[in-house]
C-alpha positions as CSV (number, residue, x, y, z in Angstrom):
1,M,80.5,108.7,89.8
2,S,78.4,106.5,92.1
3,V,76.1,103.8,90.7
4,R,73.1,102.7,92.6
5,T,72.2,99.1,91.9
6,S,70.9,96.2,93.8
7,K,70.8,93.6,91.0
8,A,73.5,91.0,91.5
9,P,75.5,89.9,88.5
10,A,74.3,86.7,86.8
11,G,75.9,83.5,87.9
12,L,76.3,84.2,91.6
13,D,75.4,81.5,94.1
14,A,73.6,82.2,97.4
15,A,76.8,83.3,99.3
16,G,77.9,85.7,96.6
17,R,74.4,87.1,96.2
18,A,74.2,87.6,100.0
19,L,77.5,89.6,100.0
20,W,76.3,91.6,97.0
21,A,73.0,92.4,98.7
22,A,74.6,93.3,102.1
23,V,77.0,95.8,100.5
24,T,74.8,97.4,97.8
25,R,72.0,97.8,100.4
26,D,74.1,100.2,102.5
27,Y,76.5,101.8,100.0
28,E,76.5,103.5,96.7
29,L,79.5,102.2,94.7
30,S,81.3,103.5,91.7
31,A,81.8,101.4,88.6
32,H,85.3,100.2,89.7
33,E,84.0,99.3,93.1
34,L,81.2,97.3,91.6
35,A,83.8,95.4,89.7
36,I,85.7,94.7,92.9
37,L,82.5,93.6,94.6
38,T,81.7,91.3,91.8
39,E,85.0,89.6,92.1
40,A,84.6,89.4,95.9
41,A,81.2,87.8,95.5
42,R,82.6,85.2,93.0
43,T,85.4,84.5,95.5
44,V,82.9,83.9,98.3
45,D,81.0,81.4,96.0
46,L,84.3,79.6,95.2
47,L,85.2,79.4,98.8
48,T,81.8,77.9,99.6
49,R,82.4,75.2,96.9
50,L,86.0,74.5,98.1
51,E,84.9,74.2,101.7
52,A,82.2,71.7,100.7
53,E,85.0,69.7,99.0
54,V,87.1,69.7,102.2
55,V,84.1,68.7,104.3
56,E,83.4,65.8,101.9
57,H,87.0,64.5,101.6
58,G,88.7,65.8,104.6
59,A,91.6,68.2,105.1
60,V,94.2,65.4,104.4
61,V,93.8,63.1,101.4
62,E,95.7,60.1,100.0
63,S,97.9,60.6,96.9
64,P,100.3,58.3,95.1
65,Q,103.1,60.1,97.1
66,G,101.3,59.4,100.4
67,R,99.0,61.6,102.6
68,K,98.9,65.3,101.7
69,A,96.9,68.4,102.3
70,N,93.7,68.4,100.3
71,P,94.3,70.7,97.3
72,A,90.9,72.3,98.0
73,A,92.0,73.3,101.5
74,V,95.2,74.8,100.0
75,E,93.2,76.7,97.4
76,A,90.7,77.9,100.0
77,R,93.5,79.4,102.0
78,Q,94.6,81.4,98.9
79,Q,91.1,82.4,98.1
80,R,90.6,83.7,101.7
81,L,93.6,86.0,101.1
82,T,92.2,87.2,97.8
83,L,88.8,87.9,99.5
84,A,90.5,89.9,102.3
85,R,92.3,92.0,99.7
86,L,89.2,92.6,97.6
87,V,87.1,93.6,100.7
88,A,89.9,95.9,101.9
89,A,90.0,97.5,98.4
90,L,86.3,98.4,98.8
91,R,87.3,100.5,101.9
92,I,83.9,99.8,103.6
93,P,83.7,101.5,107.0
94,L,84.3,99.3,110.0
95,D,81.3,98.4,112.1
96,D,82.8,99.6,115.3
97,A,83.6,103.2,114.2
98,E,81.2,105.4,112.4
99,G,82.6,106.5,109.1
100,R,86.1,105.0,109.8
101,T,87.6,102.9,106.9
102,Q,90.5,100.6,107.0
103,A,93.6,102.8,107.2
104,R,96.0,100.6,105.2
105,P,96.0,100.5,101.5
106,V,95.9,97.2,99.6
107,R,99.3,95.7,99.4
108,G,100.8,96.3,96.0
109,V,99.2,99.7,95.4
110,Y,101.8,102.4,95.5
111,G,102.1,106.0,94.5
112,V,103.7,107.1,91.3
113,R,107.5,107.6,91.6
114,G,108.7,111.1,91.2
115,A,105.2,112.6,91.6
């Protein structure tokens, strides 16, 4: 069942709303896909905040143990991986091939054994 909606969930910042608008403008999504898109939009917003933190304080910060990677940069790397998996789960067609979607499933999604 597809759901046609263009209203972004409450609480999204500009980057998240932009992602939401771009996807819902071109595609009709089912309820589970809307849930994935919501999490992707929230992840984009979090990445924006983390990147601002890195810009403000730098990629390397001082700690009692000496210089280390800014924890915001480390978390941003993890959130980029999360975003990539969420977007892949939406299976939106690639821009370069009409109707073609990503061929690989999301890592960790497997068939039922013995089926």
